[in-house]
N, C-alpha and C positions, 0 to 999 in steps of 0.2 A: 670315246674321248676325242677323236679326230672330228667326229660329227659335231660335237659341242663347240669346238674351236671354229669350225667352218661356219657355224651359224652366227658366231660372234663377229667375224670379220666383215661381212657385208654391211652390218649396221654401223660398225666402227669406221669403216671406210667412208660411209655416208657422212658420219659426224665430222671426219677429217676434211671431206670436201666442203661441207658447210663452213667449217672453220676457216678454210683457205679463202672461200668466197667472201667471208666477212672480213678477212684480213685484206683482201683486194679492194673492198669497197672504199670509196673515198670521193664520191661525187658521180653525178650522172654523166653519160657520154657527151662528147662535144663534137661539133662540126669543125674540122680543122682545115685551114688553107695555108699554103706556103707561098710567099711572094718575095722575090729578091729585088733589091734596089728600088723600092716603091717610089714612083714619081720620077724615075730617071731612066733614060735609054742607055743601053750598053749591055754587053754580054759578060762582063767581069763581075763576079759575085763578091761584094764587099759588105753588104748588109742584108740580113734575112729577117723577114717579118712573119712570125707564126701567129695566126689569129685563130683562137679556139673559142667558139661561141657555144654557150650553154643556155640554160633556162634563166632568162632575165639578167645575164651577165656575160662578160667577155674577158678572156685572158689574152694579153698581148705579150709575146716573147719577141724581143728584138736582139738578134745576135749580130755581132759585127767584128770585123778584123781591122777596122780603122783605128789606128793606134794599138793599144793593148787589146787582145781578144776579150770581149765583154758581152754580157747578156743583161738586158733590162727585163724585169717582170712587172707588168702593169695590169692591175685588176680594176675593171669598171663594172658597175651595176647597170649595164646598158648593153642590150644585144646588138645595137647598131653603131657602137663607138668605132671610130676610124683613126688610124695612125697617119701622121703627116711628117715629111722630112724636107727641110730646106737644105738642099745639097750645097749650094754656094756657101752658106753659113757653116755647114757641117765640116767642110774642107778648109775653112779659114782658121786663123790663129785664135779666134774667139768664137767657139762653136755653141756657146750657151744659148738655149732657146731654139736650136735647130731641129729638135724632135719634140712633137707635142701630139696630144690626142684630142679629138673633137667628139662630143660637145665639150666646151671648156668646163673644167671642174668635175668631169665624169670619173676621173681616176681616184679611187678611194684607198688604194694601197699601191706602193711602188718600192722596188728594191733593185739592186744590181749586184752581179758577181763579176769580178775582173780577174783574169788570169795574167799576172804581171811578169813573173820571171821564172826561169828554170835554173836551178843551181846544180852544180856538179861538185862533189866532194870526194875525198879519199876515204873509201869505206874500210880501209885497213885499220883505221883508228875508230874503234867502236864508240868511243865517248865524244866524238867530234861534235855531234849535234847538241848534246847535253851541256858540253862545256863551252861551246861557241868559239872554239879555236879558229881564228881567221885563216891561219896558214894552211889549214886542211882543205880550204875551198878554192876552186878555180874561179876566174872572173865569170859572173853570172851571164846567162843569156836573157837580155831584156826583150820580151816578146813584142814590145812596141816598135822595135827596130827591125822586125822581120818583114819580108815581102810575102804577101799572101795571094793565093788564088783559090777559087771555090767552085764547087759543083753541087747540083741540086737534083734530087729524085722525088718528083711529086707523088708518084705512086707509093713509094715506101715511106713517104713523109720524113725524108732524111736530107741532110746537107752536110758538106764537108769543107772546112777551111784548112788549107795546107800551106805551110810556110817554111821559108828558108831564111837564114841570116843574111842580111844585105852585105855586111862586111864580115868576111870569114877568112882572115889571114891564116888561121891554123888548119883550114880545110876540113873541119868537123862536119860541115854540111855539103861536102863535095857530092856525096851520093845520098845524103840523109835529109829527112824532113821532120817537122813537128806539126801535128794535125789536131784539130778539134772537130769531131763528128757529132752532129746534132740529130736527135730523133724526137719527133712529136708523137703524141698518142691521142686517140679518139675514145678509147675505152680503158677500163681497169683490167690489167692482166699481168703476166709475168714474162720477162724476156726469155727467149730461147737460148741465146749464147750466155756463157758464164760471164759475170757472176749471177745471172738470172735475177736481176733486180725486180722487185715487186713494185709496179707503178700504178698510178691512177690517171684518169683523164685530166686531172689538174696538174700534171707534171710533164716534164720533158727530160730527156737524157743527154748528157754530154760525155763523150769519150775522148780522153786525152791520149794521143798516140805519139810515141817516138819510134822512128823507123830508120835504122842504119845511121844514126848520128854517131860519129866516131868518138869514143871515149878519149879523154885527155890523160888518163892514167890507167895503171894495171888493175886498180881496185876501185874504179869509179862507181859511185852511186849518184842517183838524181833525186831532186827535190823540187816540187812545184809550189810556188807561192800563190795563194788565192786571197783576194781582198773583197770584202763585202761592204755594201753601202746601204744604210738604213735611215729612215726619217729620224730627225732629232727627237730624243725621248725614248726611242726604242733601242733595244740592244740584242745582240746575238747571244745565245746560250749553247755551249758545246756539250752534247750528250753522248754517252756511250751506252748502246743497247746490247745486252748479251743475249745470245740465243744458243740452243743446242745444235749439235751437228746433225745434218740430214742430207737427203739426196740432192738438194738444189745446189749448195756450195759446200762440198765436203771439206772438213777441217777448218772452216771459217766460223768463228764463234762471236764475232763482234760487228755491229753496225754503228758507224759514227755519223753524227748529224749536227748541223748548225740550225737552230730553230730561233726565229725572231719572236720576241715577246711583245704583245700589244700593250699599249699604255692608255690609261683613262678610257675614253669612249671610242678609241680607234677601231677601225674595221679590218679584220683579216690579219694573217701572218703568213710566213713562208718558211721553207726548209731547204737545206742543201744536204743531201744524204748519200753516203757511200759505204760499201763493205770494205773492210780493211784488207783488200787483196788487189793485186794487179796481175797481169799475165804476160809472159815472155814469148808469145807466139800468136799469129793470126788465128790459129785454131786453138782457142783457149782450152786448157785442160788442167786437171789437178797436178799433173807432173810439171807444168811450167808456171805454177803459181808463184807470185812474189809477194811477200807480206808487206803491208803498208804501215807506216808509223805516222803519227801526227803529234805536233807540239801543242802546248796550251794556246788558247786563243789570245791574240795580242790586240789590245784595245787602246793602250796609252799612247798618246801623241802620234796616232797614225795619220798618214796623209796619202793621197792618191795622185801620183804624178800623171800629167796629161801627155798626149791627148787620149780620150776614149769617148764613147758615146754616153758614158755616165755624166761627163761634163756637159754634153750637148742637151741632156734632159734635165739634170738636177741643177746645173749652173756651175760656174768655174770655181767658186769658193766653197767646195764641198766640206772642207774641214769645219766651217762655221755653221753650216746649215744641216749637216747630217752626221750620223755616227758611222765611223769607219773602223772595221776590224780586219785582222789578217790571220791566216793560219798556214802553216807549212806542212805539206804532206810529202813524206819521203818514201822511196820505193826500194826496199831490200835491205837486209842486213847480210847475213851469210848467204841467203838465197839470192842476193843481188847479182851473183855470178851468172844467173840466167841471162841477163841482158848482155853481159860480156860474151857469152857463147852464141846467143841468137841474134843480137842486134835489134831487138824489138821489145817494145813495152806498151801495154795498153791498160788504162785505168778508167773506170766508169763512175759517174755520179748522177743523181737526180736533183733537179731543181723544180720546186713546185709550190703551189699556193695551198694554204690550209694546213691540215694535220698530216704529218708524214705517214706513209703506209707502214704497217707493222706486220712482220712475219709471224705466222702461227705454225703449230706443228703440222707437218705435211701428212698426207694420208699414209704414206709408207711408214713413217715414224710411229704414227698412232697404231697402225696394224701390228708393228713389231712389239710395241708396248702392250697392246692388248693380248697378244700371244704369250708374252713373258709374264704378265700379271694374271691373265685369265686362265691359263693352263692349271695352276695349282687349285683354283676354285673349282674348275671342271672335275679335276681328280677327286677333290674332296666330296663334291656332290655325287660323283659316280660311286665312291666308296660307301657313302651313306645309303644310296639306293641298293647296292649289292647286299649290304648288311641287312636292310629291312626285308628284301626279297628272301634272303636265306632264312631269316627268323620265321617269316610267314610260312615258308615251305615246311620248316621243321614242325611247327604247331599243327599244320594241316594233316601231317602224316601220323599224328599221335592217335592210338587206339586204347581206350580205357580197358582195364582188366576186370573181368566178371567178379 
């Protein structure tokens, strides 16, 4: 019996590996370069350009802490397309047209994600978010009002924007910071740290981090507002993808994602994807996991207050030329006490072009299922073989009577 099970496992492990590779597939590898403040001298990082060159196309990610933290995703069907920034115009009160790509008209798809505000509310009232009771919320932290500094790691393809509130009469940021850490990818793979997001070469990761920001109440919870910008005629769709529990992110059963839907003969689409979990320690583990909740996508009468690099690329009258949607992602219900104890919160999401990566059964889960389902079959076959062998032996020992 053990021999039969052991023969099944290698083949099933191979099938699991193939399934995982298929799940990780999502485009060829890309040559990625990181450049900060293109066309400007200075050591302070305020704008990061991630250029990912593939076969006959280029992805441009433009991350910036000018105004509200924002990322532009620009897709061109050109291997040599280049990004340009007019810094004088970008830092003016009318930044429209300050960011563009050459050759003209080479961008065939564009979108933006803007991280606008962090809300703090009293988590003792479990119905606060669903009922919208204003008195349960403290004044929000407008991320456009923060002072940011940045750092870049070319080898690891990462950059970090770290901010503090410029006006902080309550002292919440006396020792605390809010950060956005960016990671670019050259190949399809899976992250090592939790939540072990499956990524493609067409995506990059952003990690939202709150570190030692002093809560303003004894039962404080936090909520991040995310705004998306799409071309007019397109719209975002909010999906919930259910999965079984496995060794990658134990106890996490849901992947949420915003997917843009193309219209008419438009080219391309994008996704913003996250697992519904955050972590309350730099060393993320199952023990310090914090469940994430999200509200329905808000699309009616949405606006995007300036400034941000979204205005610099799309124009100042975004509400008339583009579709704007917003979603609120909250961290913690009862498990929100993790932040109160640790003073740390991290949450990761993927932004990418094309089809979002999809998790499949891991090799371990497939092996466990194979043992659970295969063992009865092996026992049945073994029983049949024993029965046949016994019957043959009985007939072979028969001697006729004279």
